[in-house]
N, C-alpha and C positions, 0 to 999 in steps of 0.2 A: 373647323377642324376636322380632322379624320379619327374614326372611333379609336377610341383607347381601347386596350384590351391591358385588362390591369390580372395580374399574375395572384392569385388566392392563396395564402399560405395557411395550410391548415395544422393541425399540432402533431398529428402522423407527419406528413410531410417537412416539418420543422425537424423533426426529431429524424428523420430519414438524411437531411439534408445537413446537419450536424454530425452526425456518425459519419458520412460519407468523407467529411472535410477531417476529422477527425485520424480518420485510416489513410487520406492522403497525406496529410501533415505527417504522420506518423513514417509512412514508405518513404516518404521523401527525403527524409533524413537519415533513414536506416540504407536507403539507395546511396546517399552521398555518401555516406560513411567507408562504405566497401570499397573505393578507389583508396579513401585516404587512410584505410587502417593499415595499412602496409608504411605507411611514413611514420605511424604513433611507437614511440618509445615506449612500452608499461612499464619500464623503470627511469626514467626520467621525472624530475622535479614536479613537474608542471601534474603528470598523471595521477603522482603519491599526493600533491596537493590534492587533486578532483576526489581521490579515493575517499579523502581524509573530511571532505566536506559531505561527501556523500552519506558515511556514517555517522554523519554528525548531525544531519540533517534527520536521518531514520530517525538515530538515538532520541531527538528531539521530539517526534512526531510521537514513538512508542509511549517517552514519557508523560506527553499532553493525556496521550489516550488512556494510561494507566490516574495519572492525578487529576487531573482536569477533564474530564469526557465531558461528552455533550449527547443528548437523545435517550433511548433505552439504557446505554451501557452506565448514564448517570445515574439510574435509579437501583446502579448494585452498590454493596459497600465496599469502603475504598479497601478496607481488610482484604477482603475476596479478592479481589484484583492482583493485589500487591500478593499475594497464598498463591493465585495460580501461574503470578509470573515467574516467583521461588521456584517454584515446581517445575514447570518448562523449562526455566535454565539447568535447574540440577539437570535435570531427562536429559539434557541439550547437551552437560559436560560430561556426565555419568556412560551414557551413551556415544561416545568418543564422536563429539559434534557432528551426532547425527541433527539434524535440521526438522527432519519430518518428524522424529523421537520428538525434540522439544515443543515444537510446536502441536503436536499430538497429544502430550501430556497435560501442558499448559490449556493445551483448549478443554478436554476433559475433566480436568481439575476445576476449571472454571464453570464447567456448566454444572458438576457435581454439586459444587459451593451455592451455585445458584438455585440450584432444586432443593437444595437444603435448606435454604433460607422461606423455599414456600411452603415446606411441608408436605411432598411428596415421598 
């Protein structure tokens, strides 16, 4: 047989190939969406359904992060997470639905509550 040349994959090369594949897949669908976007009616029932499903998935993921977290977040008390979410929601609505204000207030409250637990 002829000399077979084996391609040796290194962790760095695997990471770059994975990143390039993700970028390619993302831009493929974005590129496909550009010509199709003029045909989509944002007021249609299908688009409304997709929006509802998206919000439901987001609410489910947020609920899971608050009630059943994993990793370092699991080490924090449940009441700290709930208080931080409450403060973030209150700031969001008081700030006339300013997302940056809500996220910033909730994150700041969580950090403050966490540091208070550690005695800083």
